[in-house]
C-alpha positions as CSV (number, residue, x, y, z in Angstrom):
1,X,18.2,-10.4,19.2
2,X,17.6,-7.2,17.2
3,X,13.4,-5.8,18.4
4,X,10.8,-7.3,15.9
5,X,7.6,-6.7,15.2
6,X,5.4,-9.4,14.9
7,X,3.0,-10.2,17.6
8,X,1.7,-14.0,18.2
9,X,-1.5,-13.1,16.8
10,X,-0.7,-11.2,14.0
11,X,2.2,-14.1,12.8
12,X,-1.3,-16.6,13.0
13,X,-3.0,-14.5,11.1
14,X,-0.3,-14.4,8.3
15,X,0.6,-17.9,8.5
16,X,-3.5,-18.5,7.7
17,X,-3.1,-15.9,4.5
18,X,0.1,-17.4,3.1
19,X,-1.2,-21.0,3.6
20,X,-4.3,-19.4,1.4
21,X,-2.4,-18.1,-0.8
22,X,-1.6,-21.3,-2.6
23,X,2.0,-20.5,-3.3
24,X,4.0,-21.1,-0.1
25,X,4.6,-23.8,1.7
26,X,3.9,-24.1,5.4
27,X,7.6,-23.8,6.7
28,X,8.5,-23.1,10.5
29,X,11.5,-20.5,9.6
30,X,8.7,-18.6,7.5
31,X,8.2,-16.1,10.7
32,X,11.6,-15.2,11.0
33,X,12.3,-14.7,7.7
34,X,9.5,-12.3,7.2
35,X,10.9,-10.8,10.6
36,X,14.2,-10.1,8.8
37,X,12.4,-8.2,5.7
38,X,10.5,-5.8,8.2
39,X,13.8,-4.9,10.0
40,X,15.1,-4.2,6.8
41,X,12.1,-2.4,5.9
42,X,12.6,-0.7,9.3
43,X,15.9,0.3,9.1
44,X,16.7,0.7,5.5
45,X,20.0,-1.4,5.7
46,X,21.4,-3.3,2.5
47,X,20.6,-7.4,2.8
48,X,24.4,-7.7,3.1
49,X,24.0,-5.9,7.2
50,X,21.0,-8.2,8.0
51,X,21.6,-9.5,11.6
52,X,22.6,-13.1,11.4
53,X,19.4,-13.5,13.9
54,X,17.1,-13.8,11.2
55,X,19.4,-15.7,9.1
56,X,21.6,-15.8,6.0
57,X,21.0,-12.4,4.6
58,X,21.0,-13.8,1.1
59,X,18.3,-16.6,2.2
60,X,16.3,-13.7,3.4
61,X,16.4,-11.5,0.3
62,X,16.0,-14.6,-2.1
63,X,12.9,-15.5,-0.3
64,X,11.7,-11.8,-0.6
65,X,12.3,-11.7,-3.9
66,X,10.7,-15.1,-4.9
67,X,7.2,-13.7,-3.4
68,X,8.2,-10.5,-4.6
69,X,8.1,-12.5,-8.0
70,X,4.9,-14.1,-7.0
71,X,3.0,-10.7,-5.9
72,X,2.5,-13.1,-2.7
73,X,3.3,-9.8,0.1
74,X,0.5,-7.9,-2.5
75,X,-2.3,-11.1,-1.9
76,X,-1.5,-10.3,1.5
77,X,-2.2,-6.7,1.6
78,X,-5.5,-7.4,-0.6
79,X,-6.9,-10.1,1.6
80,X,-6.3,-7.7,4.9
81,X,-7.5,-5.1,2.8
82,X,-10.9,-6.6,1.7
83,X,-12.3,-6.0,4.8
84,X,-12.3,-2.3,4.7
85,X,-15.2,0.3,5.0
86,X,-15.3,1.8,1.5
87,X,-18.3,4.2,2.3
88,X,-15.9,7.0,2.0
89,X,-13.0,6.4,-0.8
90,X,-10.1,9.2,-0.2
91,X,-7.5,9.5,-2.8
92,X,-4.0,11.4,-3.0
93,X,-0.1,10.6,-4.3
94,X,3.2,11.2,-2.3
95,X,6.6,11.3,-3.5
96,X,9.3,9.4,-2.6
97,X,13.2,10.5,-2.9
98,X,15.0,7.6,-4.6
99,X,18.5,6.6,-3.5
100,X,21.0,7.0,-6.6
101,X,22.0,2.7,-6.0
102,X,18.0,2.5,-6.6
103,X,18.4,4.0,-10.8
104,X,20.4,1.6,-13.2
105,X,18.1,-1.3,-13.3
106,X,18.9,-4.0,-16.3
107,X,15.9,-4.4,-18.8
108,X,13.7,-1.6,-21.0
109,X,10.8,-2.3,-18.2
110,X,9.1,1.4,-16.3
111,X,10.5,1.0,-12.9
112,X,8.5,3.6,-11.7
113,X,11.6,6.0,-11.4
114,X,11.0,9.3,-13.1
115,X,12.9,13.0,-12.6
116,X,11.2,15.8,-10.5
117,X,12.6,18.6,-8.7
118,X,14.0,17.1,-6.3
119,X,15.9,14.4,-8.8
120,X,14.6,10.5,-8.6
121,X,11.6,9.9,-7.3
122,X,9.0,7.5,-7.2
123,X,5.1,8.7,-6.7
124,X,3.2,6.1,-4.6
125,X,-1.2,6.6,-5.4
126,X,-2.8,5.6,-2.5
127,X,-7.1,5.3,-1.9
128,X,-7.5,5.1,2.0
129,X,-11.7,3.7,3.4
130,X,-13.2,5.5,5.9
131,X,-11.5,4.7,8.4
132,X,-7.4,5.7,7.1
133,X,-6.8,2.4,6.0
134,X,-5.3,1.6,2.4
135,X,-7.2,-0.4,0.1
136,X,-5.5,0.0,-2.9
137,X,-1.9,1.6,-4.2
138,X,-0.1,2.0,-7.6
139,X,3.3,3.1,-8.3
140,X,5.0,5.7,-10.8
141,X,7.6,8.2,-11.8
142,X,7.6,11.1,-9.2
143,X,6.4,14.0,-12.3
144,X,3.5,11.5,-12.7
145,X,0.1,14.2,-11.8
146,X,-2.1,13.0,-9.5
147,X,-4.9,12.8,-11.9
148,X,-3.4,10.2,-14.2
149,X,-4.0,7.5,-12.4
150,X,-7.2,8.2,-10.4
151,X,-9.2,6.5,-12.4
152,X,-7.3,3.5,-11.9
153,X,-7.6,3.8,-8.1
154,X,-11.4,4.1,-8.5
155,X,-11.8,1.4,-10.4
156,X,-9.2,-1.3,-8.4
157,X,-10.8,-0.2,-4.8
158,X,-14.4,-0.9,-3.1
159,X,-17.2,0.7,-5.1
160,X,-17.4,4.1,-2.5
161,X,-20.4,6.3,-1.8
162,X,-18.0,9.6,-2.0
163,X,-14.8,10.1,-3.3
164,X,-12.7,12.7,-1.8
165,X,-9.6,14.3,-3.0
166,X,-8.0,17.7,-3.4
167,X,-7.3,20.1,-6.4
168,X,-4.5,17.9,-7.6
169,X,-7.6,15.6,-9.1
170,X,-9.4,18.7,-10.2
171,X,-10.9,17.3,-13.6
172,X,-14.4,17.7,-15.0
173,X,-13.8,14.2,-17.0
174,X,-12.3,12.7,-13.5
175,X,-16.2,13.7,-12.2
176,X,-18.0,12.6,-14.5
177,X,-16.3,9.5,-14.5
178,X,-16.8,8.8,-10.4
179,X,-20.3,9.6,-10.8
180,X,-20.9,6.9,-13.7
181,X,-19.2,4.5,-10.8
182,X,-21.9,5.5,-9.0
183,X,-20.0,7.6,-6.4
184,X,-20.0,11.4,-5.6
185,X,-17.4,13.4,-6.6
186,X,-16.0,15.9,-3.8
187,X,-13.5,17.6,-5.4
188,X,-12.4,21.0,-5.1
189,X,-11.9,22.9,-7.9
190,X,-9.6,25.6,-8.7
191,X,-9.5,29.2,-7.7
192,X,-9.4,29.7,-11.7
193,X,-12.7,27.6,-12.0
194,X,-15.4,29.4,-13.0
195,X,-18.1,26.5,-11.5
196,X,-16.8,27.1,-8.2
197,X,-17.3,25.0,-5.1
198,X,-20.6,25.6,-4.0
199,X,-21.3,21.6,-4.3
200,X,-18.3,20.8,-1.6
201,X,-19.2,19.0,1.4
202,X,-16.2,21.0,3.5
203,X,-17.3,19.3,6.4
204,X,-16.0,15.8,5.2
205,X,-13.2,17.2,2.9
206,X,-11.6,18.1,6.3
207,X,-11.4,14.2,7.2
208,X,-9.0,14.3,3.9
209,X,-6.2,14.0,6.1
210,X,-6.5,10.7,6.4
211,X,-5.0,9.5,3.7
212,X,-2.1,11.8,4.6
213,X,-1.8,10.1,7.8
214,X,-1.5,6.9,6.1
215,X,1.6,8.6,4.1
216,X,3.0,9.8,7.3
217,X,2.7,6.0,9.2
218,X,4.4,4.2,6.4
219,X,7.3,6.6,5.8
220,X,8.4,6.2,9.0
221,X,10.1,3.0,7.9
222,X,13.4,3.7,6.1
223,X,13.3,1.5,3.2
224,X,10.0,3.1,2.2
225,X,10.6,6.9,2.9
226,X,13.9,6.5,0.4
227,X,13.3,4.2,-2.0
228,X,16.6,1.6,-2.5
229,X,15.0,-0.8,-4.3
230,X,15.9,-1.1,-8.0
231,X,12.8,-3.2,-9.1
232,X,9.6,-1.5,-8.8
233,X,7.7,-4.8,-7.5
234,X,10.5,-5.0,-4.7
235,X,9.8,-1.6,-4.0
236,X,6.0,-2.6,-4.4
237,X,6.0,-5.2,-2.3
238,X,7.3,-3.4,0.8
239,X,5.0,-1.2,0.4
240,X,2.5,-3.6,0.8
241,X,4.1,-4.9,3.8
242,X,3.9,-1.6,5.3
243,X,0.4,-1.2,4.4
244,X,0.2,-5.1,5.8
245,X,1.1,-3.8,9.2
246,X,-1.3,-1.1,9.4
247,X,-4.0,-3.6,8.6
248,X,-2.9,-6.6,11.2
249,X,-3.9,-4.8,14.5
250,X,-7.5,-4.5,13.1
251,X,-7.5,-8.4,13.2
252,X,-5.3,-9.0,16.5
253,X,-7.7,-10.8,18.9
254,X,-9.8,-12.8,16.4
255,X,-9.8,-16.4,16.4
256,X,-12.5,-17.5,14.0
257,X,-10.7,-17.4,10.3
258,X,-13.1,-18.4,7.4
259,X,-12.0,-18.4,3.5
260,X,-14.2,-16.1,1.4
261,X,-16.7,-17.6,-1.1
262,X,-15.2,-14.6,-3.7
263,X,-12.0,-15.6,-4.0
264,X,-9.4,-18.3,-3.1
265,X,-6.7,-15.9,-1.2
266,X,-9.4,-13.7,0.6
267,X,-10.0,-14.5,4.0
268,X,-12.7,-13.2,6.2
269,X,-11.8,-12.6,10.0
270,X,-14.9,-12.8,12.1
271,X,-14.8,-10.7,15.5
272,X,-15.6,-12.8,18.7
273,X,-19.1,-11.6,19.9
C-alpha cells in the first residue's frame, strides 16, 4: 500500500466538513479517493499512473474534477481557516513554474499562466495569520506584481490589527487602503522614497518569514512546486488541499464539532479542556 497522509482524526474532521458542505454524499470510499488525490499532489505523477490501491485512476480524477467544479476543496480550506488568529496579517506572493503540459487549455478564460523571465509561470498570492497559517490566497500569471492582488487579499481575509508585507507592496495608495480598513500598515518603503521608514516596526517585520514558511511547506508537494494542471480552478483546488493539510494538525484530537452560525459550511471545532 502506498504511503498515505490522512490520520483517523484528520479524516473524522474532513468527513464532517464534507457533510456540512451540502454537496458531497457520505460515501465510504471518499477517504480512499482523497488519499489518491493527496498522493498525486505529493508526487506530481500523471493521473494515469495513480496506484491501483486508490481505485481506478479515472474515477479518482473525475471526483477531483467534480469537487473542483463545485469548489468543495476551496470551501473545506475556508472552513478550517475560519478559526485563524488575524491579529497580524502577512502578505506575499510566490512564483511557480508551469510545466509545458499545463498550457494550451481550450477556451478563452484566463488560466493564471503568464510569461516571466523563467517562461510560463503562475503566482500564488497569499495571506497568513499571526501563527503563519494561510487564511486566503489567489492565483495570477507569474508576471503580475504583488500589489495588484494586495487589496483583494485584505478584503477577503479576516480583519487584522496590523498588515505586514515586503517592498513589493510599497504603495501609498495601498497603505491608505489598509488604514481605511482599520489596520496599521507595516510595509517598508523603497530606498529611493523620500518619506523614509521611521514609522516601521522592524521587530514585527522580522516575523514576515511566516508567510515564506507557508510557501516552503506547500512546495514540498511536487504538484504544487510545478504546475501541471491546465485549468486554474484545478490548480487552485490542489493549492487549497495543501493549505488544508497545514490546518488539520491544529484540529486533530478535538471531539466537539459544531456548526457555525456565520455560514452554512463553517464549523467550529472546540478543543477539550
